[in-house]
N, C-alpha and C positions, 0 to 999 in steps of 0.2 A: 246373605248370612253376614255377620258383625265378625271383623277379624279382631280374635284377643288375646293379648299378652297379659300373663301373671309375673311378675317380678320378683322372683324371693321362694325356694323351691325347698323350706324348711316344713315343717306340720303344718301349719295353717293354711301355707301359699300352695303348696303341692294339695292340700283336701279340697281349698277353693275350687281348685282348676279341675278338679274333679265332678265337683257340683255342678260347673257349668258344663263342663262334658257331658254329664248325666243329664243335663237340661237341653241336652242335641247340638251341640257348639263346640268348634275346633276351636284348641285351646292352644298357646307356645306358654312352656313355663321356662323361664327364665330362672340357670342355677350359676351360684357364685362357682361351683366347681366344675370343672370337665366332666369327671368322671361321674359325679352324678348326673348331670345332661344325658349321658352316652346308658348308664344305668335306665335312667325313665324310657328314654325313647326306644330301647333295644330288648329290656326287660320288662317295662311297663310295670315298675316297682321303685320304691324309696326307701329301702330297709334301713337306713340313718333314722329316720323320722317313725316309717308308718308301716315296720318289719316287713311280713311276707303280702302285706294287702296288695292285692292285684289292682291295678292304676287303669282308667280308662283308654281304649287304645287312640280316642281324640287326643290325648295328649300326647304331645310332642315338645322336647326340653333341648337347648340349645346353651352353652356357655357363654355367647354373643349377643350382647343385650342390642346390638345393631340390627341382628337376625330377627329379635323378638320383637321391636319397635318399630321395623317399618311397615306403614301402612296399618300401623291397630288404631281403630276406633276405641277400644275400650282396654285403658292398661288398669292392669292392679299391682299398687303394691302393697307386696308383703314384705317388709324387710322389718329388721330392731327399729325403733323408733327413737332413738338418739343417730341411728346412722341415716334416715329419712334424708335429711339436709344435703348430706354431702352425696349421696348416692342416687339423689334426685335431680342436683346440677349437673350433674357428669350425663344424666339420660333425658335431660331438657330439651336440648338441642337433634336429640331422636325422634322426639315427640311431634303424630301430625297434629295439623293445626286445631284440629278441630276434634282432637281427640277426648274424651271423657277419664278423668281419674279417678280410682277406686280404690277408698285406704281401706286395708284390714286392719291398720296398727290402736292399738289402746295403749298410747300414755301424753305426756304431757313433756312438749320441748326442755330439757332441765337450763341452757343459758338462755331459752328467752319466754317461758313460761304457756309460749304458744300450743296451740290444738294441734292433731294434724292436719287437717282442712286448711289451717292456715297458714302452717309452715310450707304444704303443698303450693297455697296460692302464690306464697312470697317469691318462691324459688320459679317455680314455671312459671307467673306470672296467668295464669288458667283464672278466668272469670269462675264466682261460686257454683252459678247455674252448668256450668262444667266437673264438677267434682262431688264425688257421693264417696257415703262412709258405711263402711257393713258393721256392725256389731248386734251385741246378745248372747244369747246364754249360747257359744261358738266352741265346747270342745272338742278339740281336730281329731280327737282319734274315734269317738263316738259317731262324729257326720261323714268319717272315712269307712265305717262301716256300717253306713247309709244306713243309721238309726234315726227317726223322726226328730226334728230341732224345728222351729221356727226360728226368725232373727229380724232384723230391722234394717233396711235399705233407706239412711236418710240424704236428703241436698234441698238447698235453697231452692232448686228446682223443682216441684215434683215431676215432671214430664222423666225429666232424669232419672229421678230416684224411682220411675217405675219401669224406665227401660232397662234398667240395674236389675233390678226384681223380676221383669220376663226374662232376662237372660239368665239366671240362678235358680228360678222355680223348677221342681224337676219332685216326684213322688214323694222325697222322704224330706226336700227341706222347703219350706216356706214362708216366704221373704213377706213380710211388709212394709208400708213406707211410712215415711216422717218428711216433715221441714224442718223439723227442731234441731238443727246440727249442733248447737251448742248441748243441750240436755243429753244427746246421744252420744256422741264423743267423753263429755265430763262420767258421765255414767260407767263406759267403758274403760275410761283410766283410772278414776278413785277407787272402783272394785278392787283392782289390784291391791291396791295400800291396803284395805280393807281386808283380803284374804291372805296377805300376811301376817294380821293380827290373830286373824282366828287359825292360823297356823303355828303360830307361836301357841297360842292356848292350848291347841292339841297336841302340841309336843313336850307340853307339861303338863301331859296327862289331864287337863282338862274336860268336864261333860259336858254334855249339848248344852245344858243351860246357859253357863259360861260361851259358848259358843254363837249361841242365836239371841243373846244380849250385844253384842260385840257387832253383830250380822245387824239386828235392827238398829241401833244406835249408828252404826254404819251407813244403812237406808239414807237416816235421819241426817249426816252429818255431808253423804254427797247431796241430799237435796236441798239443805240449806246453800250450799255454796254455787250450785249448778241455776236453784231459781233468783240468788243474787246476778245470777250474772245472763238472766234472760232467759234461761228453758223453763220449760213449761211441765207443770204436775206431771200431766198423764204419763209425761216419758219417764220421769221418776220410779213410777209404778206399773210401769210396763214391761216387756222384754230386752230394751237396752238398759233399763234399771233394775228394778228388783230381777228380772229371771237372771241376769247376766250376777247377778250379785252371786244371788243362791246356786248357782253351778258353780262360779269361782271359788266361792267357800264351801262347799259341801263335799267337794269332788276330789279323788286323790288324783286324776288327772289335771287338776288345776295346778300351774306350777309356782303360779305365788303362792298359793295353799301349800302346796310341797316345800319349795324353800323354804316357808317360814315356820311348816312343822320342823326343818332341820336346824334351825333358830335356838326354836324354842327345846329341842332336843341336848343343846348347847353347841351344837358347832359353830366356828366362825364364819365373817360373811367369806370367805377364802375358799373354807371348806363345803361350804353348802352350794356353792358355787359351781366348785368342782363334781360333787356327786350331782345334780342334778343334770349341767352342763348345756340345757337350753337358757334364752331369757327370759328371767321372771322381773316382766317391765315393770311391777310397783316397785322394785330395788333401787330404779333409777330416778320414777317420776314423783315417787312418796316427797322428795327435800322440795322439787318444783309445785306438784301441789298446796306444800303446804305455804309456800308463799303467795299462793294465788290468795289464801285463804287471807293471809295477812295484809295483803294489799288491798283488802277488801273489808277486814273488820269479820269478816266469818272465822268465827268458834270452831276448828278440827281438831277435837280433842285427842282423837282415835290414830288421827295424820301425826300429829306431832308427836305421842309414843312411839308411833313406828319408828319414824324418823330418828328419834332420840335413840334406840335401841340399834338404830342399824349404823349411826354416827358413834355408838360407845358410850354415850349417857348415860344411857340408862341399862341396867340390869334387864334379863327378858322375864326373868322369876318375878319383877318388880311390874311388869306390866297390865295385868288384871287388877293387881291391887289400887295403882295408879287412876284405869278408868273408872274405877267405881268407887275413887275415895274424891271425886268429884264432887262440888256443892250440888246439894238435893233438890230440881226445882220440878214444875209440872213438864205432865211430856206432853200435853198439847199445845196449843199455840197462847202466847199472852194479849191481853187486848188491855 
């Protein structure tokens, strides 16, 4: 049986540890705060993130990264995207040389424009064949409640993707495998930005037509950039593309949609951050996504508008009108 460590005891890290445990595996969960580790081990709860939900007893927790990582064959990374580089630099000397690293993060590194798998490779020196990505419609509280869902495990190595899929498959969690790492990661990162826009529309009281328009054009925007960067079209129409986009834009459980809704209601960035108290990855990644588009000559109008709102250069009540005021053109491809 594989020794598995999950680094990060937030809502998704704790939930994913539960997925692995429910698939019949022992898991060591690293928590930054010792009192959280103690609660998880002694009481099998993580009330700060998952309320009174009882965790699988196969999960034990520690605040010592060395204790979590010693001998771990599979290491799951579940920290905020912008803190990955710093954290992983500290953890890399503790990694087993043949470990598989699994990213749960959905973001683009602000300073470099790199996807999470690229940051992992940079810092750890691990080859792409030993790095995997988990993405798709992954609303943590629904999965923690063991509601049925499907997801995608992506790796440059089909064998690695299958190994992680086998470790996570259980009666309520159905993993599919994919070797299109670029498409899976971009779908997961850009949908957060689109969800911010949908949330802003919702906060202003706009209806389903407006939000459906933003979601649909958001998928087109995501696909344009992803395909330009070498992704495959079927990935964007699958669980890691359309599936994740719909879940994140439609659910009140979505951090990014909720954050955008607060902005739409007139709160400042600081007020919205204080209200949500959890990381909304799209807030940090939006500018990095926009820069990726600019560097490749790919138009990203929704992302551009979201970045302008976040930067205080566009009033939130101008967002929807600006998107609809763009030059009319055919919806399909031009020849």
